C-alpha positions in Angstrom: 0.0 5.5 7.6 3.5 6.7 6.7 4.5 8.3 3.4 6.5 5.1 2.6 3.5 2.9 3.5 1.3 4.9 1.2 3.7 4.8 -1.7 4.1 1.1 -1.5 0.3 0.6 -1.2 -0.2 2.8 -4.3 2.3 0.8 -6.3 0.8 -2.5 -5.2 -2.7 -1.2 -6.1 -1.3 -0.5 -9.5 -0.4 -4.2 -9.9 3.3 -4.2 -9.1 4.8 -7.2 -7.4 6.9 -7.0 -4.2 10.0 -7.4 -6.4 8.9 -4.6 -8.7 8.1 -2.3 -5.9 11.4 -3.0 -4.3 13.3 -2.2 -7.5 11.5 1.1 -7.9 12.1 2.2 -4.3 15.5 0.7 -3.8 14.4 -1.6 -0.9 14.2 -5.3 -0.5 11.1 -7.2 -1.6 10.7 -8.4 1.9 10.6 -4.8 3.2 7.9 -4.0 0.6 5.9 -7.0 1.9 6.3 -5.9 5.5 5.0 -2.5 4.7 1.9 -4.0 3.0 1.5 -6.4 6.0 1.1 -3.3 8.2 -1.0 -1.3 5.8 -3.7 -4.0 5.2 -5.1 -3.9 8.8 -5.0 -0.1 8.8 -7.2 0.0 5.7 -9.4 -2.9 6.9 -8.6 -5.1 3.9 -7.1 -8.6 3.4 -6.2 -8.5 -0.3 -4.4 -6.4 -2.9 -7.5 -6.4 -5.0 -9.1 -4.1 -2.4 -6.2 -1.7 -2.1 -7.3 0.9 -4.6 -10.8 1.4 -3.2 -9.5 1.3 0.4 -6.9 4.0 -0.4 -9.6 6.2 -1.9 -11.8 5.7 1.1 -8.9 6.4 3.5 -8.2 9.7 1.7 -11.9 10.7 2.0 -11.9 10.0 5.7 -8.6 11.7 6.4 -9.2 14.7 4.2 -12.8 15.2 5.4 -14.3 14.8 2.0 
């Protein structure tokens, strides 16, 4: 997962919309959505509701915790 993918996933997990994420990162809402579209399968999830827990689990696996 790229740094940009991770940042967008964190913002989405925090409840921000595609539009809000786009405004914060100076990208288009469509680009924000495309990043999330690629991140969801990498994390094995299908909804934003699962993002926070999936990111935590991903960190534990990648950091060896």
